[in-house]
Steps between C-alpha positions, in 0.01 A plus 500: 500500500272409211125519556215387272127511556187334365143430592438148629401308188329165459747227398724760323699467179877451480597866474347565843746256665796600284465858623461377857816286470706801394383712791629538855153580624155442345196703600144372458291797396203393701378853570449614137172504310384164365471487124246268343586293192870496576716237673407552862226241483584295191777342293547266207589131474598295196238255378466252217284761320746789552462693823226594744437742783475390860297778660422543869154668529496800728229704666490840327372821651515872440599453139795280609656788700655277761847465634674173419494382863126565517393277206286210610463175308152405385474158650148447376664391178662151469828644377737278703356179348527647152856614550618170641323309221658715231848473652469124530367459148778714351799381706431147629751363245768755586819354655469684833125518536486262792767696683321836497131432450434397862580855613250649260247237581517564873522880458211534260281276707519746789253784537676829429330828574752757377653477153831643614537230769457225240741666253772554758476137616549370149776750416694394812470134400630567150783712643606204711498264208705743296744549787424873513583629846434873447344654814142620461339813641138608477436858386220527761769464770703795370250782562547641151220746413614638166401386150650436154879536471532672835356188660793301357751761613360496854504121513866500397580765762320308772715196421823698451519372146733669247372307197155431361440213260192563292305305245533636148129580483549775756692708243161629388420666831801536728635853550866403451629838610397427862754222537828691453346788698467258792840324439331182388619309193222377270545179300247333275471124499644338189325166507533265201241224526663155484364234268465162672322165458128518563237225504368614163645651185571758376662687784291785644666765725347712773326224692480475874825388665332172592538409132878505540498329843283207392714443196851560633491473879838573663635619163253787489724750676783462248259539210343807659834675567686377197 
């Protein structure tokens, strides 16, 4: 069984879902330390001027030393209105905007307290639209208390996984020797970003997956997994 893991991210990019689609089980790392200025609370969309961040403001404390499932959204800021306005301005002319925008409109009009709850809700919606049926487990449910590479090993063992699919960025910090020692095969994701029609030219990669969905609708899955 192939397992992959990742923190719940806000409207994630394509590689997030490509890794998920090639896994037999996906684990939300909701019990790890939250990292500011990464993709847990923000992502990029394509605009007429290039690209822009959509950032969910969060309540920081203790120098940001919080677990992912503890991070609270700062709802004193009018972030939902700004995000919806930016999405509408950028994608209103996209072929499938009217099909998917109502979900984001209703979702972002709700009051969310925890960042991870918002992220997971959106990830599940995108999974459905990409026909990704990979089962999801939350790390907080697995009672894993170790850190670094040993945390990954223990997650795999808890789930009886014999293969771990990792993002390529983890090459910089994984202790690869622990995998064969625990009879787990380590693979690195080999994701080649597809080029597709966007609302504006030239093509810009590494946007949120909503960029693909709004532009290609039901054809998004085949472009993602091509």
